[in-house]
C-alpha positions in Angstrom: 59.4 -53.6 -45.4 58.3 -55.6 -42.6 55.3 -58.0 -43.6 52.4 -55.9 -44.2 48.9 -56.8 -42.2 45.8 -55.7 -43.9 44.2 -52.7 -42.6 40.6 -53.9 -43.8 38.5 -55.2 -41.1 37.7 -58.6 -40.8 35.7 -59.2 -37.7 32.7 -60.0 -40.5 33.9 -61.0 -43.5 37.3 -63.1 -44.1 40.6 -61.1 -44.4 41.5 -59.6 -48.0 44.5 -61.5 -49.8 48.3 -59.5 -49.9 48.7 -58.6 -53.7 51.0 -56.0 -55.5 48.7 -53.4 -57.2 48.6 -53.9 -61.0 50.8 -51.6 -63.1 48.2 -48.8 -65.1 48.3 -49.9 -68.6 49.9 -48.0 -70.9 47.5 -47.2 -73.6 44.7 -45.5 -71.0 41.9 -45.1 -73.8 41.1 -48.6 -73.3 39.6 -48.1 -69.6 37.8 -45.1 -70.2 34.0 -45.9 -69.7 32.9 -46.3 -66.5 32.0 -42.3 -65.6 30.5 -42.5 -69.1 28.4 -45.1 -67.9 27.6 -43.4 -64.9 26.6 -40.6 -67.2 24.7 -42.1 -69.4 22.5 -43.8 -67.0 21.9 -40.9 -64.8 21.0 -38.9 -67.6 17.1 -39.7 -67.3 14.1 -37.7 -66.5 16.0 -35.5 -64.6 17.7 -33.9 -67.4 14.9 -34.7 -69.9 12.1 -33.4 -68.0 12.9 -31.9 -64.3 15.6 -29.1 -65.1 14.6 -28.3 -68.8 11.1 -27.6 -66.5 12.7 -25.8 -64.1 14.1 -23.5 -67.0 10.3 -22.7 -68.7 9.2 -21.8 -65.5 12.2 -19.6 -64.1 14.6 -19.5 -67.2 18.3 -20.3 -66.5 18.7 -18.9 -63.1 19.5 -22.0 -61.2 21.6 -24.0 -63.9 24.7 -23.2 -61.0 22.7 -25.7 -58.7 23.6 -28.7 -61.4 27.5 -27.6 -61.2 27.1 -27.7 -57.3 25.4 -31.1 -57.3 27.6 -32.7 -60.3 30.7 -31.6 -58.2 29.2 -33.0 -55.0 28.6 -36.5 -56.8 32.2 -36.3 -58.3 33.8 -36.0 -54.6 31.0 -38.9 -53.7 32.2 -41.1 -56.8 35.7 -40.8 -56.0 35.6 -41.9 -52.8 33.4 -44.9 -53.7 36.2 -45.6 -56.3 39.1 -45.1 -53.9 38.0 -48.1 -52.0 37.4 -50.2 -54.9 40.8 -49.3 -56.7 42.6 -49.9 -53.5 41.1 -53.4 -52.7 38.8 -54.9 -55.2 35.6 -54.5 -53.3 32.8 -52.7 -54.1 31.9 -50.0 -51.2 28.9 -52.4 -50.1 30.6 -55.1 -49.4 33.3 -53.0 -47.5 30.3 -51.1 -45.5 29.1 -55.0 -45.0 32.4 -55.6 -42.9 31.6 -52.9 -40.8 28.1 -53.9 -39.8 27.1 -57.5 -41.6 23.7 -56.1 -43.2 24.5 -52.2 -44.6 24.7 -53.8 -48.1 21.2 -55.3 -47.9 19.7 -52.3 -45.9 21.1 -50.3 -49.4 20.2 -53.0 -51.8 16.3 -53.0 -49.8 16.3 -49.0 -50.5 17.4 -49.4 -53.8 15.3 -52.4 -55.2 11.9 -50.3 -53.9 13.1 -47.4 -55.7 13.6 -49.3 -58.7 10.9 -52.0 -58.3 8.2 -49.9 -60.1 8.7 -49.9 -63.9 8.5 -46.1 -64.5 11.5 -45.5 -66.6 10.2 -47.9 -69.2 7.0 -46.8 -69.6 8.1 -42.9 -69.2 10.1 -44.3 -72.8 6.8 -46.2 -74.4 5.1 -42.7 -73.5 7.3 -41.4 -75.9 7.1 -44.3 -78.6 3.2 -43.2 -78.7 3.9 -40.0 -79.6 5.6 -40.9 -81.9 3.6 -43.8 -83.3 -0.3 -41.6 -82.8 -1.2 -44.9 -80.8 -2.8 -44.3 -78.0 -2.6 -44.8 -73.6 -3.4 -48.1 -73.9 -0.5 -49.3 -76.1 2.1 -47.9 -73.5 1.1 -51.2 -71.9 2.3 -53.6 -74.0 5.3 -51.6 -75.5 7.0 -51.3 -72.1 6.5 -55.0 -71.3 8.5 -55.4 -74.6 11.6 -53.1 -73.4 11.7 -54.9 -69.9 11.7 -58.3 -72.0 14.5 -56.7 -74.3 16.2 -55.4 -71.6 16.1 -58.8 -69.5 17.5 -60.7 -72.7 20.2 -58.1 -73.3 21.3 -58.5 -69.5 21.9 -62.1 -69.3 22.6 -63.0 -72.6 25.4 -60.8 -73.3 29.1 -62.2 -73.2 30.2 -59.9 -70.7 27.2 -57.8 -69.1 29.5 -54.4 -68.5 30.7 -54.3 -72.1 27.6 -54.8 -73.0 26.1 -52.0 -71.0 29.1 -49.3 -71.9 28.1 -50.1 -75.7 24.6 -49.5 -75.2 25.4 -46.2 -72.9 27.8 -45.0 -75.8 25.2 -44.9 -78.2 23.0 -43.0 -76.2 24.9 -40.7 -75.7 26.2 -40.0 -79.2 22.5 -40.0 -80.1 22.3 -37.1 -77.0 25.1 -35.3 -78.7 23.4 -35.6 -81.9 20.2 -33.5 -80.8 22.6 -31.2 -79.1 24.3 -30.4 -82.0 21.1 -30.1 -84.1 19.7 -27.7 -81.5 22.5 -25.5 -81.5 22.3 -25.3 -85.1 18.3 -25.1 -85.5 16.8 -24.3 -82.0 18.3 -22.8 -78.9 18.9 -19.3 -79.8 20.9 -16.2 -78.4 18.8 -14.7 -75.9 19.3 -18.6 -74.0 23.3 -18.0 -74.1 23.0 -14.6 -72.5 20.5 -16.4 -70.1 22.9 -19.4 -69.0 25.8 -16.4 -68.4 24.0 -14.4 -66.3 22.7 -17.9 -64.4 25.9 -18.8 -63.9 26.9 -15.6 -62.8 25.1 -12.7 -61.7 21.8 -13.2 -61.8 22.1 -16.8 -60.2 19.5 -17.0 -57.7 18.5 -19.1 -54.5 15.8 -19.8 -53.7 13.9 -19.2 -56.7 10.8 -18.0 -56.9 7.6 -19.8 -57.8 9.1 -23.1 -57.3 9.5 -24.7 -54.1 12.4 -25.6 -52.2 12.3 -29.0 -51.8 12.6 -29.6 -55.9 15.6 -27.0 -56.2 17.2 -29.2 -53.5 16.7 -32.5 -55.2 17.4 -31.1 -58.4 21.2 -30.2 -57.0 21.2 -33.5 -55.4 19.9 -36.3 -58.2 22.0 -33.9 -61.3 23.8 -36.7 -62.8 22.9 -40.0 -61.0 22.0 -40.0 -57.3 20.8 -43.0 -54.8 22.0 -46.2 -55.4 23.2 -45.7 -58.8 26.6 -43.6 -57.4 27.4 -46.9 -55.3 27.9 -49.2 -58.6 30.6 -47.0 -59.8 32.5 -49.2 -57.3 31.0 -52.5 -60.0 31.6 -51.0 -63.2 35.4 -49.6 -62.4 35.8 -53.1 -61.0 34.6 -54.9 -64.3 36.7 -52.6 -66.1 39.4 -53.6 -64.2 40.6 -50.9 -62.3 43.0 -51.0 -59.5 43.0 -53.8 -58.0 39.6 -54.9 -59.4 42.0 -56.1 -62.1 42.6 -59.2 -60.0 38.5 -60.0 -59.9 36.8 -62.0 -62.6 34.2 -60.1 -64.4 30.4 -60.3 -64.6 29.1 -62.6 -67.2 26.0 -64.5 -68.8 25.9 -67.5 -67.3 24.5 -68.7 -70.5 26.3 -67.4 -73.1 29.7 -66.2 -70.9 32.6 -68.1 -69.6 32.3 -67.9 -65.2 35.0 -67.9 -63.3 35.0 -69.1 -59.6 35.3 -65.7 -58.3 36.7 -64.8 -54.3 34.2 -63.1 -52.1 36.7 -61.3 -50.6 39.1 -58.6 -52.2 42.6 -58.3 -52.0 45.0 -55.2 -50.5 48.5 -54.2 -51.7 51.2 -53.4 -48.8 52.2 -49.6 -49.0 55.5 -49.5 -50.7 57.4 -47.7 -52.5 56.4 -49.1 -55.8 53.1 -49.8 -54.6 52.2 -45.8 -53.6 53.6 -44.8 -57.5 51.0 -47.5 -59.1 48.4 -45.7 -56.6 49.3 -42.2 -57.5 49.0 -43.2 -60.8 45.7 -44.6 -61.1 44.1 -42.7 -58.9 45.0 -39.7 -60.8 43.8 -41.5 -63.5 40.7 -42.5 -61.7 40.1 -38.8 -61.1 40.7 -37.5 -64.6 38.3 -40.6 -65.9 35.5 -39.6 -63.8 35.9 -35.6 -64.2 36.1 -35.5 -68.3 32.8 -38.1 -68.7 30.4 -38.3 -65.8 30.9 -34.4 -64.8 31.3 -32.7 -67.7 28.8 -34.9 -69.8 26.2 -34.6 -67.5 26.6 -30.9 -67.0 26.8 -29.9 -70.2 23.4 -32.1 -71.0 21.9 -30.1 -68.2 22.9 -27.1 -69.1 21.7 -27.4 -73.2 18.5 -29.4 -72.6 17.8 -26.4 -70.2 18.9 -23.9 -73.2 16.2 -25.7 -75.7 13.2 -25.4 -73.0 14.2 -22.3 -72.5 14.3 -21.3 -75.9 11.5 -23.0 -76.9 8.4 -23.4 -73.9 9.8 -20.3 -71.2 6.7 -18.7 -70.2 4.1 -21.4 -70.9 1.4 -22.2 -68.5 0.1 -25.1 -67.2 3.2 -26.9 -68.0 3.7 -30.2 -66.1 6.9 -31.5 -64.3 6.0 -35.2 -65.8 6.4 -37.0 -69.2 3.7 -34.5 -70.6 6.1 -31.8 -70.4 8.3 -33.9 -73.1 5.4 -34.4 -75.5 4.6 -30.4 -75.6 8.0 -29.7 -76.0 8.0 -32.0 -78.7 5.2 -30.1 -80.5 6.3 -26.6 -79.6 9.8 -28.1 -81.8 7.3 -29.5 -84.5 5.9 -25.7 -84.8 8.9 -23.5 -84.1 11.9 -25.1 -86.1 10.2 -28.0 -88.8 8.2 -31.1 -88.2 11.5 -33.3 -88.3 12.9 -31.6 -85.7 10.1 -32.6 -82.7 10.1 -36.2 -84.0 13.6 -36.4 -83.8 13.4 -35.3 -80.3 11.0 -38.0 -79.3 13.0 -40.5 -81.0 16.3 -39.8 -79.4 14.5 -39.1 -76.0 12.6 -42.8 -76.4 15.9 -44.6 -76.9 17.7 -42.6 -74.3 15.0 -43.0 -71.8 15.2 -47.5 -72.6 18.9 -47.1 -72.3 18.5 -45.5 -69.0 16.3 -48.0 -67.7 18.0 -50.6 -69.1 20.9 -49.1 -66.8 18.7 -49.3 -63.6 18.3 -52.9 -63.7 21.5 -53.4 -64.0 23.0 -51.5 -61.3 20.1 -52.6 -59.2 20.8 -56.2 -59.9 24.7 -55.5 -59.6 24.1 -54.4 -56.5 21.5 -57.0 -55.3 24.0 -59.8 -56.5 26.9 -58.6 -55.4 25.5 -58.6 -51.5 23.8 -61.6 -51.4 26.9 -63.7 -52.9 29.8 -62.1 -50.9 27.3 -62.1 -47.8 25.3 -64.4 -47.4 25.7 -66.9 -50.0 29.6 -66.9 -49.5 30.3 -70.6 -49.0 27.8 -71.9 -51.6 28.7 -73.1 -54.8 26.3 -70.6 -56.8 27.7 -68.0 -58.7 27.5 -64.1 -58.5 26.6 -64.5 -62.5 23.5 -66.7 -61.4 22.8 -64.4 -58.8 22.5 -61.5 -61.0 20.8 -64.1 -63.7 17.8 -64.6 -61.2 17.2 -60.9 -60.1 17.2 -59.6 -63.6 15.0 -61.5 -64.6 12.7 -61.1 -61.1 12.9 -57.5 -61.8 11.4 -58.0 -65.5 9.2 -60.1 -64.1 7.6 -57.7 -61.4 7.6 -55.1 -63.9 5.6 -57.2 -66.7 3.4 -58.6 -63.6 2.3 -54.7 -62.4 1.5 -53.5 -66.2 -0.3 -56.9 -67.0 -2.7 -56.2 -63.8 -2.7 -52.1 -64.9 -2.2 -51.2 -61.4 -1.1 -47.4 -60.7 2.2 -46.1 -59.0 0.5 -46.6 -54.6 1.7 -42.9 -52.9 3.0 -45.0 -50.3 5.6 -46.8 -52.7 6.0 -43.1 -54.7 6.5 -41.4 -51.4 9.3 -44.1 -50.4 10.8 -43.9 -53.9 11.4 -40.0 -53.6 13.0 -40.6 -50.0 15.0 -43.2 -50.3 17.5 -42.1 -52.8 18.0 -38.8 -50.2 18.4 -41.0 -47.0 20.7 -43.8 -48.8 23.1 -40.4 -49.8 23.1 -39.0 -46.6 24.0 -42.6 -44.4 27.0 -43.7 -46.9 28.3 -40.3 -46.9 28.9 -40.9 -43.4 30.1 -44.4 -44.1 32.5 -43.6 -46.3 34.2 -41.2 -44.2 34.0 -44.3 -42.1 35.4 -46.7 -44.2 38.2 -45.0 -46.2 39.6 -43.4 -42.9 39.7 -46.3 -41.1 40.6 -49.7 -43.8 42.5 -48.2 -45.7 46.5 -47.2 -44.7 47.6 -43.8 -43.8 49.1 -43.2 -46.9 45.9 -43.2 -48.9 43.0 -42.8 -46.9 40.6 -39.9 -47.3 41.9 -36.5 -46.0 41.9 -32.6 -46.6 39.6 -31.2 -48.9 37.7 -34.8 -49.8 37.3 -35.5 -46.4 35.3 -31.9 -46.2 33.7 -32.8 -49.1 32.2 -35.6 -47.9 31.1 -33.4 -44.5 29.5 -31.2 -46.9 27.8 -34.3 -48.6 26.6 -35.3 -45.0 25.3 -32.1 -44.2 23.7 -31.4 -47.4 21.8 -34.9 -48.2 21.1 -34.6 -44.5 19.3 -31.6 -45.1 17.7 -32.5 -48.5 16.3 -36.1 -46.1 15.0 -34.1 -43.9 13.1 -31.8 -45.9 11.9 -34.8 -48.0 10.2 -36.5 -44.8 8.3 -33.5 -43.8 7.4 -33.3 -47.3 6.3 -36.5 -48.0 4.8 -37.1 -44.3 2.6 -33.9 -45.5 2.0 -35.5 -49.1 0.4 -39.0 -47.0 -1.1 -37.8 -43.7 -2.4 -34.9 -45.3 -0.3 -32.1 -42.8 -0.3 -28.7 -44.0 
């Protein structure tokens, strides 16, 4: 084959280095993990509150929506992974190659969505259900959690490994809760209702629930917003494809820092490299489907069944953390006191792990973009930028909690809007990036391209609906 000229754009950032694609490992089990991390971080308020709340109001006639949302995100995640597998660069770096500030735009939207310490306060609130302490203690419990998260993410020698272990423990705890629920709480009627909800009685729209709520539930089943983009970072740290050539993110305190190139690599489309690519691509698809997709859907379905079996038809239930207090109390009455306690314990730990994952992926996206695009020629390492961003997020959260601010309406509105806007925009950018920046043999095409077109249409519709609804909330429109 003639000498290969890289196809990755080099107008904004330096050209990539040509290297052969690494051989896939002989044992695939040791590199399974990024999909589980994605599912584990995503198992938060949606799986514990939003979808069970929908089940409590209308039954299980809308669980099919979770399947649609998760399948959509699986295709989206795979196109994010495609670019990283082929280059070792994150999707945000690829976007920045098209326009210098695309990465910064997504980082700022992710920061605005996650700046408020809502995830740790939710976990802390569940702790108060266990201890019986008043609402005033939520602040101090949440501050302690933020300090633990920041220490955990910046002292672990290899940060991804520490996060992966926390998420694995979380998934094991949620699995334990589900098994106990299957034995003691989920009734036969909920199984029949689930079958009907996935087939003959599936409904859309669903009476008694706002259209925007249903669309949002579909969109954020599994992950959503900036978290999907972080699949690039997680598979790179796990050594998938060309990411094997990129040093992992380590603690600048306890880890061994390596001088990392700020840009990636590309392989020539030789027969040998394409054979390796097919193996990597097949493995990445199976890993994402069997972990992210399956874990996310099973959790949503069974947590919804638990809510249907216990609180369906009860009036006055709120789509908020208060929902978990009521559900725990009902489980104590219907099953046994110990089951309600178990529900709150696992819920608090699961939401804490999600908070840790959210701080991690927000900091990863920020540090990767800042180092690669804006500090490329500076001596500071991406590890140190990550360290600073993690602690900045923790300190901002602590300050907010100490001052006692409630979340401003404007920030709540922006948080609800940013995820839909982000997914709409980066679905378009992925089409451009994975068509133009990759060789013909591995570029996105066929039904995969169709899935991105569907993602653009779906998230574009959701963006318009969300903006209209939130503008009405802000300005009192009808």
